[in-house]
C-alpha positions as CSV (number, residue, x, y, z in Angstrom):
1,M,-16.9,4.4,-7.7
2,S,-13.6,5.1,-9.3
3,F,-11.9,2.4,-11.3
4,N,-8.7,2.9,-9.3
5,F,-8.5,2.7,-5.5
6,D,-7.5,6.0,-4.0
7,L,-4.3,5.6,-2.1
8,N,-4.7,9.1,-0.6
9,K,-7.4,7.4,1.7
10,V,-4.8,5.0,2.9
11,E,-2.4,7.8,3.7
12,T,-5.1,9.6,5.6
13,V,-5.7,6.6,7.8
14,L,-2.0,6.2,8.5
15,K,-1.7,10.0,9.4
16,Q,-4.6,9.7,11.8
17,S,-3.3,6.6,13.5
18,A,-0.8,6.6,16.4
19,I,2.1,5.2,14.3
20,R,5.5,6.4,15.4
21,A,6.7,7.2,11.9
22,T,6.2,10.1,9.5
23,L,4.5,9.7,6.1
24,G,6.8,10.3,3.2
25,F,5.9,10.9,-0.5
26,S,7.5,9.0,-3.4
27,S,6.4,8.2,-6.9
28,D,8.0,4.7,-7.0
29,F,10.0,2.2,-5.1
30,N,13.4,3.1,-6.7
31,E,13.0,6.6,-5.4
32,V,12.4,5.3,-1.9
33,R,15.5,3.1,-2.1
34,K,17.8,6.0,-3.0
35,R,16.6,8.4,-0.2
36,A,18.4,8.2,3.1
37,V,16.0,8.7,6.1
38,H,16.9,10.1,9.6
39,S,13.8,8.8,11.3
40,S,11.2,6.1,10.6
41,Q,9.1,6.8,7.5
42,L,6.2,5.2,5.7
43,F,5.6,5.3,1.9
44,V,2.4,4.1,0.3
45,L,3.0,2.8,-3.2
46,P,0.8,1.1,-5.8
47,L,2.0,-2.4,-6.9
48,A,-0.5,-3.9,-9.3
49,E,-4.0,-4.0,-10.6
50,D,-6.1,-6.6,-12.2
51,N,-9.5,-6.1,-13.8
52,Q,-11.7,-9.1,-14.7
53,N,-14.9,-8.9,-16.7
54,T,-17.4,-10.8,-14.5
55,N,-20.6,-10.2,-16.4
56,Q,-21.9,-9.3,-19.8
57,V,-25.4,-7.8,-19.8
58,P,-26.3,-6.1,-23.0
59,G,-25.3,-2.4,-22.5
60,L,-23.3,-3.0,-19.3
61,D,-19.9,-4.5,-18.4
62,E,-19.1,-5.4,-14.9
63,Y,-15.5,-5.7,-13.7
64,Q,-14.1,-7.0,-10.5
65,V,-11.2,-4.7,-9.8
66,H,-8.4,-6.1,-7.7
67,E,-5.6,-3.7,-6.6
68,T,-2.5,-4.4,-4.6
69,F,-0.5,-1.7,-2.8
70,A,2.4,-1.6,-0.3
71,V,3.2,0.4,2.7
72,M,7.0,0.6,2.8
73,I,8.5,1.0,6.2
74,V,11.9,2.6,6.0
75,I,14.1,3.0,9.1
76,P,17.7,4.3,9.5
77,C,19.9,1.4,10.4
78,L,23.7,0.9,10.0
79,T,23.4,-2.9,10.5
80,G,20.6,-5.3,11.1
81,N,20.4,-5.8,14.8
82,A,17.9,-6.5,17.6
83,T,17.0,-2.8,17.9
84,S,16.1,-2.4,14.3
85,N,14.3,-5.8,14.3
86,A,12.2,-4.6,17.2
87,E,11.4,-1.3,15.6
88,I,10.3,-3.0,12.3
89,K,8.2,-5.5,14.2
90,E,6.5,-2.6,16.1
91,L,5.9,-0.5,13.0
92,R,4.6,-3.4,10.9
93,G,2.1,-4.3,13.6
94,Q,0.9,-0.7,13.8
95,V,0.5,-0.5,10.0
96,K,-1.4,-3.8,9.8
97,E,-3.6,-2.8,12.7
98,A,-4.4,0.6,11.1
99,L,-5.2,-0.7,7.6
100,A,-6.4,-4.3,7.7
101,G,-10.2,-4.3,7.6
102,C,-10.6,-0.7,6.7
103,Q,-13.4,-0.3,4.1
104,F,-14.1,2.6,1.8
105,E,-17.3,3.2,-0.2
106,G,-17.4,1.0,-3.3
107,W,-14.7,-1.3,-2.1
108,D,-14.4,-4.5,0.0
109,P,-12.4,-4.3,3.2
110,I,-8.6,-4.0,2.8
111,K,-6.9,-7.4,3.3
112,L,-3.3,-8.0,4.4
113,D,-1.5,-10.0,1.7
114,K,2.1,-10.5,3.0
115,G,5.1,-8.8,4.4
116,R,8.8,-9.1,3.9
117,T,12.1,-7.4,4.4
118,V,13.1,-5.9,1.1
119,E,16.6,-4.7,1.8
120,L,19.3,-3.3,4.1
121,N,20.8,-0.6,1.9
122,K,24.5,0.0,2.7
123,E,24.6,3.3,0.7
124,T,21.7,5.0,2.5
125,N,21.8,2.9,5.7
126,N,18.1,2.2,5.3
127,L,16.3,-1.0,6.3
128,I,13.2,-1.4,4.2
129,Y,10.2,-3.6,5.1
130,Q,7.2,-4.0,2.8
131,C,3.6,-4.6,4.1
132,Q,1.5,-5.7,1.1
133,F,-2.3,-5.2,1.0
134,S,-5.0,-5.8,-1.5
135,V,-8.5,-4.4,-2.1
136,T,-11.3,-5.5,-4.4
137,G,-14.3,-3.7,-5.8
138,I,-17.0,-4.1,-8.5
139,H,-17.2,-1.5,-11.2
140,T,-20.0,-1.3,-13.8
141,V,-19.3,0.4,-17.1
142,T,-22.0,1.4,-19.5
143,V,-21.1,0.4,-23.1
144,K,-20.7,3.4,-25.3
145,V,-21.9,2.9,-28.9
146,M,-19.7,4.9,-31.3
147,P,-21.2,6.1,-34.6
């Protein structure tokens, strides 16, 4: 098991689902905010990680790894209106349905944390909605004795 949850697996699930949005690539949220889109796009971004030592057996350390990530839904929108609200509602439902409960080897099932509208950007004419998910796994590390 890797210490970090592989977000490429989340992207693969989204690509294989029937979501009416393309998957974009971005290294961080600020880059997503600056980019104008011409059709609905999804961006998978890491948010936070927390590692707690749960056990101390001589020679082994066990960590509960908790990672939080977001799927940013970005749609082109001049003003907030019923059409954009309906599109966000449809896309967030599809994203939640595609990801909630998915389980990958070494990790518990993905859980939906929360969702919220992040912004309506007047410069790019983007409406951005964030679906936040979390995943937990146990990672065992063998203690390395240094000379």
